[in-house]
N, C-alpha and C positions, 0 to 999 in steps of 0.2 A: 504494500499500500504506500503510494507516494503521491505527490502532486506535481504536475507540470504546467508551466505557463510560458508564454512567449510572444514575440513581436517580429513582424517582417514587413518591410516597406521597400518599394521600388524607388522612392524619391524623398523620403523624410527620415531624419534621424530620430532616434528614440530618446526619451528622458529616462536615464538610469533609475531615478527615484520611482518612476511609475512602474518599471519592471520589478523593482524591489517590493512595491506595494502589492502588485498583482501576485507575486510569489508568496509574500507574507500572508495573503488571504487564504493560502492553502496550508498553513503551518500545522493545523490539526491532522492533516493527512500524512505528514512526515515530520514527527517531532524530533527525529535524530539528526537533523542537519538541514541547512538551507544554503543554496549557492546559485549564482547567476553567471552567465557567460554573455559577453557583448562583443560583436564583431568590431574589427579595427575602425571601420567607417561608421559605426554606431547605427547601422540600418537594420540590424538583426540582433535579437536578444533571446536567450533561453534561460528559464528559471526552473528550479527543482527543489522540492522538499522531500526528505528521505525518511522512510521507515526501514531501518537496516535489518534485512532478512538473510541475504546471501552476500558473502564476501564483506564482512563487517568492517574490515580495515581499509580496503582499497577500492570499494565500489561506489565512490562518490560521483555524483552527476551535477551538471552536464559533463559529458565525457567526450574527449576527442580521440580519433584513431587515424591511421594512415597519414602520419605526419601533419595532422591538423586538417586534412581535407574534409572529413566528416565530423560534425559535432552534434551530439544528440542527447536526449533524455527520455525516459519512459517510466510509466506507472504500471506495475504489474509484475508478473513472473513468467519466464519462459522455461517450461518444465523439461523440454528436450534440449536444453542448451549444451549439455555435456556431449551429446551425440553430434550436434552441429559444430561444436568446438573441435572435436576429433576430426571431422571432415575438413574443416577449414585448416586445421594444423597440417593435414596431409597435403593440402594445396599450397603450403608454404607460408601461411600466415603465422605470425608470432604474437603471443599474448603477454600483457603486462599486469593483468589482474585475474582474479578467479570469478569475476562477476558475469552474469548473463547479459548485462548491458553491453560489455565489450563484444561479446559473441554476436549480439543483435546488430550492432553497428557494422562489424566486419562482414556479417552475412548480407547486410544491405549493400555494403561496398562491393561485394563479389557478385551477388545475384540480382541486385536492384530490386524492383517491385516484386519479382518472382519469389523473393525470400519469404514473403508473408504467408504463402501457401505451405511453406515448410515449418512454420512456427506452430508449436502446440503449447498454448498458454493463454494468459489473459493480459492484455496490454492496450495502452494508449501511448503512441510512440510519436516523437518529433525528431526529425533529423535534418540538419542543414548542410548542404553541399557548398563549401566555401569557394570552390573553383567555378562551379556553374551557377552560383547564386540561386539555388533552388531550396525551398523549404517543403518538406513532405510530412504530412500528418497521417497516421493510420490507426485503426482500431481493430480489436480482435473479432473473431467470427460471430459471436452472439451478443457482443456488447456488454461484457462483464465489467470492463473498465470504461468510464465515461470520457468524452472529449467534446468540448464546445468551442465555437469560434465566432468571430465577428469580422466581416469584411466590408470595407468602405473604400471604393476606388482602388488605389494602389497600396492600401494598408490592410494588414491582417493581424489580429490578436487571437490567441487561443488559450484555453485553460481546462483543467480537470473539473472545475466547477464554474458556474455562472458568476459567482461572487468575484472570482479572479478576473474575469473579463470586464465586469462592471466596475472594477477598481480603476480602469483606464478612463480618464476624464472625457475623452472624445466619444465614448460609447453612449448613445442615447438610451433612455429608459422609456420606450413606448410600448404599451400593452399590445399584444397580438390577439385580436378578438377571436379568430378561429381556434387558436390554441386554448384560449380561456373556455370556449364552448366545449372543446374536447375534454377539458378538465371537469366541467360540470357533467358531461355525459359519461365519461369513463373513470374519472378520478385523476387523470394525468394527460399531458399533451402527447400527441402522436408524432413520432420522429418523421422528418428531421426538425420540425418546428419546435420552438420554445415559446413561453408566454411573453418573451420580449421580442418585439417585431424584428429587431435588427441582429438577433443572436440565433445561432443554429446549432443543432447537435449533429455531429458527424455520425452517419449511419454505421451499424456494425458491418464488419467485413469490407470496409471501404477505405480508400486512401485519397487524400486531397493534396495536390501539388500546386504550389504557388511559386511562380518564377517571373523573370522578365518577359516571357512569352505569354503569360496569362495564367488562368486557373484551369486545372484539370482534375476531375473527380471520377473515380472508377471503382467498381466492386471487384474483389479478387476471389470471392467465394459466395455461394448461396446455398441455403437449405433446400434440397430437392429430394422428394421421396422416390425410392426405387426398390420396391418390395421384392424380397426373396421368399421362396416357399420352403422354409425350414421345417423340420419336424420339431415337436415340442422339446424332446430331449436335447437336440442340437441347438435350438434357440436358447435354452436355459444355460447350456454349457458355454456358448459364445458370450451371453450376457455376463455371466460371472467372470469369465476370463477378461473381458474388456473393462468391467468395473474394477476388478482387482488391480489390473495393470494401471488404470487411471489413478486409483487411490495411492498405489506405490509411487508412481511418478510424481504425484503432487505432494509427497512428503519432503521433497528437497528443500532444505532450509538449514541455516546455521544457528537457529534458535528453536526452543521447544514448540510443539504443535498441540492444539486441542481440537475438539469437535463439538459442533452443535448437536444436541440430541433432544429433539422435540417430543419424541414418543411416536411420531409418525413413521410411515413405511420407509421413505427415502433416506432420512438421516439415520434411522436405526440400521438399515442394511449397509450403508456406507461405513458406519462405525463398526459393525460386525466384521466387515471385510478388512477394515483398517487394523482391528485387533488381531486378526489372523495373520496379518503380514508383518507384524513386528513383535519383539519379545517384551518390551517394556510396557507397563500399564499406561494407558492414555487418559487424558483429562477430558471429561464430558460435562456439558453444561445444558441446563434446561430451565424453563420458567414454570412456576406453579401458580395457577389462578384459584381463587376461592370459589368461583362458580363452576360446578361440575361439567356443564356443557362445553366449556372452553378449556378444561384442564386435562392434559395428557401426561402429567408428571409421573403418575403411578406406572404408566407403561414405559416411560423413559427410565424410571428406576429399575423396572424389570429387565430392560435391555442392558443397563449398566451392570447389574448383578450377573447377568448371563455371560457378558464378555469380560467381566472383572475390571471395569474402568474405575478411575478415581472420579467420582461423580459429584457435581456441584449443582445445587438447586436454588434458584432465585425465586423467592415468594413474592408475587405481585398482588398486594392487597390494595384496596381503595386508599388513595393517598390524599392528604389534605392539600398538598401543593399540586394536585392533578393539572389544573389549568396552566400553572407555571411550567410544569414539565412538558405538557403538550405544546406550549408556545416554543420551547427550545427545540422540540422535534420538528415542528412545522418550519421554523426559521432556517433549519439546516438545508432545506431543499432548494432555496432560491427561487422557487416558483410553486404555484399551488400543487399539492399532492394529496389525494384523497383516500389513500390506503391506510386505515387506522392501525393495521398490524405493524406499522413502523414504530409504534410506541413500545411494544414488548421487544421488538428487535433492537431498539435504542438501548433499553435497560439491560437486555441480555449482553449486548456488545460491551457496555460499560463494565459489567461484572466480569466478563471473560478477560477483558484487557488487564485486569488486576493480576491475572495468572499467566497469560500467554499473549504473544503478539500475532500468532497465526492460528486460524481455526478452519476446519473442514466443514462445509455446509452442503445441504442436499438439494439446492435449487436446480431446476431443469428437469427433474424426474416427472413431475406432473405434466409439464408442457409437452414433452416428447413421448412419454409412455402412456398417455391416456388417463391422467389422474382427475380430470374435472368432469362432473356430470353433464356439463353443457355439450361435450363431444357427442354423447349418445342422443341428447336432445336435438343436436344439429342433424343427425341422421334421420330422426323421426320427422323433423321439419322438412327435410329433403323429400321424403316420401309424400307427406301431406301436401307439399307445395306443388305437386303435379296435378292436384285437383283444381277445378275452376274456382276462381275467387269467390263467386256467388255461393258455392258450397261451403267454403270456409266461413264466410259471413253468416250463413244460415246456422251452421254448427255453433258458432259463438252466441248467436241470439238464443237458440234453444237452450244451451247450457246455462246461459245467464238467467233465464226465466224459470228453469226447472227446479232449482234449489237442491239438486242432488249432490252438488259439490260443496265442500267446506270452503270458507273464504280463502284459506291458504292455497288449497288445491285449485280453486277457480282462478286465482292470480297466476299460478304457474301454467295452467292450461291456456288461458288467454294469451299469455306471453308466447307460448308455443305456436298458437294460431297466428299471431302477428308475425312471428319469424317465418312461418310457412308461407304466408301471403307475400312476403318480401322475396326478392331474388338477388343472386350474386352477392356482392359485398354488403348490400343492405341487410341481408339475412344474418351475416356474421356480426354486423354491428348490432342488430336487434338482440342477438343472443348474448352479447358481451357487455353492452352498455348498462349502467345502473339507471340512468335517466334516459327515457325514450325521447325521440324527436318531438312528439306531441307534448310531453311534459315539459321539455326544454322551452317550448313556445309559451307555456303557461308560467314558467319560472322567470324568464329574463325580462328586463325592462325594455320598453319600446325603442328607446335610443340605442340600446345594445343590439337589439334585433336589426335595426336599420344599419348599424355598422357591419353586421355579419353579412348582410346582403343575401346572396343565394347559397350561403353556407349549407353544406350537407356532410355530416360526419361519416367518414368511411374508414373502417378499421384496416382494410387490406384490399389490394387489387386482385381480381379474380380472372383477368383476361377475358372478360365477356361471358364467362361460364355462369349460367343462370341457376342451375340446380345444384348448388354447393351443399356439402354436408360436413360430417365430422372430420374427414381427412383434410379438407380445405381449412377447417377451423383450427386444426392442429398446426397447419402451415402458418396461418395468421398469428397464432399464439406464439410460436417460436420466433417468427420474424418481427413481430410488433409488440405484443403484450409482455413478453419476457424481458426485453431490454427497457421498455418504457415504464413498467411497473415493478416487477419482482426483483430484477437485478439492480434497478436504480435504488429501490428501497434498501436492499442489503448493503450496497456500496456506500450510500450516504450515511446510513446509521452506523455502520462499522467504522467508517473513516472519521466520523465525529470523535471517536475515541482512539484513533491511531491503531485500529485493528484490521488485519488482512484476512479476508474470507476467501477460501478456495473452493471451487465447485467442480468436483470430478465428473459429475453427470454431464458437464459441458465440455469435456475433453474432446479432442479431434476423434479419437477412436470410438467413444460412446456416441457422439453425434453421428458418425458414419453408420454405426450399428443401428441406432434408432431410426435413421432414415430408410433403412432396408427392412425394418420389422413390419410385417403386415398388421393392419388394423385389428384383425381378429385376436392378436396377442396384446392389444393395448386396452380396449374397452368393449363393453356391450351394455345393453340395457340392464341397469342394476349392478354392473361390475366395472371396476376400474383397475388400471395397471395390472392386467392379468398376468403377464409374464413376470413382472417384478415380484408379484405376490407368490408365484410358484417358486421363485428362487428364495424368497424370504422364508418360505415354509421349511426350507432346508437349512437355513442359517440362523433363524430367530425363533423365539417362543411363539407358539401358535396364536395366542391372543393378539400379538403385535402384527403378525403376518396377515391375519384375516380381519383386522379392525377396519371399519368403514372410514373413508376419507374424512378428515377433519382439518380445516384450515388453521393456520397459526394466527389467530386473531385475539382481540381483546373485547370483553363485554363493556364497551365504552359508556353505555348509559348507566349501568349499575356501578361501574368503576368510578365515574365522576360523582355519583350520588345525587340526591335531590338538590342540594345546595349548588353543586357544580353545574348541573343542567340549567338551573334558574339563572345562574351568573352568566352562562354562555348565551342564554336567551336574551338577557338584558343587553349584552354586547352587540349581538347581531340585529336586534330590533331597534337599537338606538338610531334616531333620525339622522344623526351625524355619521353613522357608520359608513365605512368605505364601500359597502355594498350598495349604497342607495342609488348609484348610477348604473348598476348592473342587474340587480335582482329585484323583482317586484316585492314591495313591503307586505302585501297580502299573502304571498307565498311563504315568506320568512315567518310571518305570524302563525300561519297554519302549521308549518313544519315544526317550529319550535314549541308550539302548543302541545302537539302530540308527543314530542320528544320529552317534554317536561312531565306531562300527565301520564305517559306510558299507556295511553289509550288511543287506538286508531283503527281505521278500517283495514282489516287484514286482507281484504280482497284487492286493495290498492297497494299497500306497502307491507313488507316484512319488518321484523324487528331490526335485522341487519340493514335493510334499506333505509329505515328511519335514521338510525344513528350515523350511517355512512353519508347520507345527504347533509346532516348537520355538520359532520366533520369536514366535508368538502367546502361548505360555506365558511366554516371556521378557518380553514387553510387559505381560502381566497382572501378573507378579511385580513389575516396576518400578513399575507404577501403584499397586499396593497399598502398596508400600514408601514411595512418595513422599507419597501423599495420606492414607494410614491411614483409609480409609473404613470405617464400621461395616458388617460383612457380615451 
């Protein structure tokens, strides 16, 4: 875990103090050191903050190689750097450090852009070619490590977080209305947009080159399904082999490692494989909630006992400073972020950092191996969607009048019918958005609506394919939701405490295997992560392997308590609230009324839906208050 920042211009010199400020904004990401490099003509500058994991003595960045021809810095880890080093050594290159940074720079010097397809790791990388005056930025395959940039004419600034870019005085703070609408719909902006109109996020598996000749952006890898017809035994054997190798490869470090252990399937399986691959006891960490519906700590304890780990349990009770804590969490993101599971992630990261610098996490398993119920719902919508629209409308009308469905079931069925009636990317959006397009129209102020114009939220491109289903939703989830929501949450919350989180599920080898795995081994109606569970039954206690999917969330309403909910209502309903020019007051009053009373129409909203909507508005309010963007 490190932070990178920088500046490139074709015609203007940089202010060294501004580069220092931009780098200092990332100090939490790299508490073990901070350095900058500025070119002799002062038209290029690279900054770096370091969390020392590999080569503690000589791995400082920015680093130069090839007699100063290349200067670079990166955030992340290259797990196969030793193999690449051996190959480069056989080609005649000589090394002066033991770091993966030097290997990465020499690999780029030898193979150029083709080196990225050789890298197995997580990275956001910046390299400057002093001879050809080219700056290149690149990001790992699935977007584990973040990278943002701002370009205005002949000038470019970049950074690991938006706060680093906004430290430059010339970067405007203008709100990006479509990205704000995405935040209200999904809880996060869709890449490459950010909530600042003039700042962008570099897409995963993409590099951006900035030079005297102009700007060039190109993808070097993409997630593509190519199913193989394996037998069950062969599929389980391959899965265990790839996961075990990934876990072993990602243990490379010169400091002790720990592991997230939520009690869920993915983290439990990785920890079990990790324990089988090393002799020493590993440190595992989990969160305990007082509310049984959210608490998996007993299962985590069972796994810890099963593998013999040194287990640490963080008890998350309702806290009197809840609003203050949530404010700290929201402010870390630099833009609205509506996933409330960031709160326990923040607290768990803070606790873990007291023990280790590096931890193994289970992210990626749900997305690639069929862990979400919405994948099966997408297949059902695909089937129903072939019926004429009038039939779907009739079914909705009959079910609405019959009274045979409970309010909860009616809400779910009506959502399915809406998704079935939609086609292509609109169907995927309907299945994944928290707030529908029709509710969004009821939510936002008329002036905001006017600024949006013909905005239409689209989760993913489907190349004109109308009858999309679960397979296409998995594609969209890996390509879009994974980097925009889940990986962003883990990166920002862990980096707030200088903790590095590694995700073996997203190694090159596991990505390749998952892309070949047929859907029948991923999910079915009422079943999830079918193949992962079969492997888990061989390596974990039965109650863990067969447990139903449960998200890593927080019961926000009860956790805040009655007084906390009322305090939030007062903030959001304040006539001077920053939301007054975006959200209709009547919507805020209705939502916060049911949030505080805990009484609502269950055919319209679920409990999760109520408190997530409140959390999204809270996040938006905090963002506007902190950054004061022009709306």
